[in-house]
C-alpha positions in Angstrom: 92.8 -10.2 45.7 89.2 -10.5 44.6 88.7 -10.3 40.9 87.5 -6.9 39.5 83.9 -6.2 38.7 83.6 -6.7 34.9 81.6 -4.0 33.1 80.2 -3.3 29.7 79.5 0.4 29.0 76.8 1.2 26.5 76.2 4.8 25.4 75.9 6.4 22.0 78.2 9.3 23.0 81.9 8.3 22.7 82.9 11.1 25.1 80.6 9.6 27.8 82.1 6.1 27.3 85.6 7.4 27.5 84.8 9.5 30.6 83.2 6.5 32.4 86.0 4.2 31.5 88.6 6.7 32.8 86.5 7.2 35.9 86.4 3.5 36.7 90.0 2.7 35.8 91.2 5.3 38.3 90.2 3.0 41.1 91.0 -0.7 41.7 88.2 -3.2 41.5 86.7 -2.3 38.1 87.4 -3.6 34.7 85.6 -2.2 31.6 85.7 -5.2 29.2 83.6 -3.7 26.4 81.7 -0.7 25.2 78.8 -0.3 22.8 77.4 2.6 20.8 73.8 1.4 20.4 71.2 -0.9 21.8 72.0 -3.8 19.4 75.7 -3.7 20.3 74.8 -3.6 24.0 72.9 -6.9 23.6 75.7 -8.5 21.6 78.5 -7.5 23.9 76.5 -8.4 27.0 75.8 -11.9 25.7 79.3 -12.5 24.3 81.4 -11.0 27.2 79.1 -12.0 30.1 79.9 -9.0 32.3 78.9 -8.6 35.9 77.4 -5.2 35.2 76.0 -3.5 32.1 75.9 0.3 32.2 73.1 1.1 29.8 72.1 4.5 28.5 68.3 4.8 28.3 68.3 6.8 25.0 70.1 4.7 22.5 70.0 4.6 18.7 68.7 1.6 16.7 67.2 0.1 19.9 66.3 2.1 22.9 67.8 1.2 26.3 64.6 -0.3 27.8 64.0 -2.5 24.7 67.6 -3.7 24.8 67.2 -4.5 28.5 64.1 -6.5 27.8 66.0 -8.6 25.2 68.9 -9.1 27.6 66.6 -10.1 30.5 65.0 -12.7 28.3 68.4 -14.2 27.4 71.0 -16.3 29.3 73.0 -13.3 30.6 73.3 -12.8 34.3 74.6 -9.2 34.1 73.0 -6.8 36.4 71.8 -3.7 34.6 72.4 -0.1 35.8 70.7 2.5 33.7 72.4 5.8 32.9 70.2 8.8 31.9 70.1 12.5 31.8 66.4 12.7 32.8 63.8 10.1 33.7 60.3 10.3 35.1 59.1 8.4 38.1 56.9 6.3 35.8 59.9 5.4 33.6 61.8 4.4 36.8 59.0 2.1 37.8 58.8 0.5 34.3 62.6 0.0 34.3 62.6 -1.7 37.7 59.7 -3.9 36.7 61.6 -5.0 33.6 64.6 -5.9 35.6 66.9 -2.9 36.0 68.9 -2.9 39.3 69.3 0.8 39.5 69.4 4.2 37.8 72.2 6.8 37.9 71.7 10.3 36.6 74.5 11.4 34.3 75.1 14.6 36.2 75.7 12.5 39.3 78.2 10.0 37.7 81.2 11.4 39.5 79.5 11.2 42.9 77.5 8.0 42.6 78.7 5.7 39.8 81.3 3.6 41.7 79.1 3.2 44.8 76.1 2.4 42.6 78.0 -0.3 40.8 79.3 -1.9 44.0 75.8 -1.7 45.5 74.2 -3.5 42.5 77.0 -6.0 42.2 76.4 -6.9 45.9 72.7 -7.7 45.1 71.0 -4.5 46.2 69.4 -1.7 44.2 70.4 1.9 43.5 67.4 4.2 43.3 67.2 7.9 43.9 70.9 8.2 44.7 70.9 5.7 47.5 71.2 1.9 48.3 67.8 0.2 48.4 67.5 -3.3 49.8 63.7 -3.9 49.6 62.5 -3.4 46.0 58.9 -3.9 46.8 58.9 -1.1 49.3 60.8 1.1 46.9 58.3 0.4 44.1 55.4 1.1 46.4 56.9 4.5 47.3 57.6 5.3 43.7 54.0 4.4 42.7 52.7 6.7 45.3 54.9 9.5 43.9 53.9 8.9 40.3 51.0 11.0 39.0 47.8 9.0 39.1 46.5 8.3 35.5 43.3 10.0 34.5 40.4 8.1 36.1 37.9 6.7 33.6 34.6 5.8 35.0 33.2 3.8 32.1 29.9 5.5 32.6 29.5 4.3 36.2 27.5 6.5 38.5 29.0 7.6 41.9 26.9 5.0 43.7 28.0 2.3 41.2 31.6 3.3 41.8 31.0 2.9 45.6 29.6 -0.6 45.0 32.6 -1.5 42.9 34.8 -0.4 45.8 32.9 -2.7 48.1 33.3 -5.6 45.6 37.0 -5.1 45.6 37.0 -5.3 49.4 35.1 -8.6 49.2 31.7 -7.4 50.5 28.6 -9.5 49.9 25.4 -8.0 48.6 24.0 -8.0 52.1 27.1 -6.1 53.3 26.7 -3.5 50.6 23.0 -3.1 51.2 23.6 -2.5 54.9 26.4 -0.1 54.3 24.4 2.2 52.0 20.9 1.5 53.5 19.7 -0.2 50.3 17.7 -3.3 49.6 19.6 -6.3 48.3 17.5 -6.1 45.1 18.8 -2.6 44.5 22.3 -3.8 45.0 21.7 -6.5 42.4 20.4 -4.0 39.9 23.5 -1.8 40.5 25.7 -4.9 39.9 23.8 -5.8 36.7 24.4 -2.2 35.4 28.1 -2.3 36.4 28.6 -5.7 34.6 27.0 -4.3 31.5 29.1 -1.1 31.5 32.4 -2.8 32.2 31.8 -5.9 30.1 32.6 -8.4 32.9 30.4 -11.2 34.2 31.6 -12.1 37.7 32.5 -10.4 40.9 36.2 -11.5 40.6 36.4 -10.2 37.1 34.9 -6.9 38.3 37.5 -6.6 41.1 40.4 -7.3 38.7 39.0 -4.9 36.2 38.5 -2.2 38.8 42.1 -2.5 40.0 43.6 -2.6 36.5 41.6 0.4 35.3 42.0 2.5 38.5 38.2 2.6 39.2 38.9 2.7 42.9 41.0 5.2 44.8 43.7 3.5 46.9 43.5 4.1 50.6 
């Protein structure tokens, strides 16, 4: 027989820990090797016990779940982390996946999804939105499209200057920009000079990076 999947359960509610342990021990293939009641204990047990899977509550005392996950991801542990939560925003899911989470299971769906989610993550895939996900990049792209766009700051740029910024991000030359908006190249240079002053950058590359990071352009 294959060895069971070794699991550490981290949740500040003892009832949840007991319930999850009972749920997993009802079926062969799972072994709960430890449980933790706060973020610090989650880190300690994960490092000491080296489980295959860490079930980690997002809302933990002493050290929140995402902070505990950051610490674990920076250490020698190879445990795959599956977050447990009652509620979570799309933006928080994106952040968790970017830090290194392999999946998210809502607590009200534990009975239906937990065992499948653990097996999915153990096998190397992701568990997002109640289903197996193989391509994380595609999943993140879809989540980012779902997330509410942050308020768009213009840094004092005029509508025309914002259009020029968009052209710079696309790699257009001054001649291209002048032709697109029926301007002289001298006018384009003045626009760029004003844009550089307002954003505090000094090169076209810096401007493009600034524009992307600060959402100055609207994605297609």
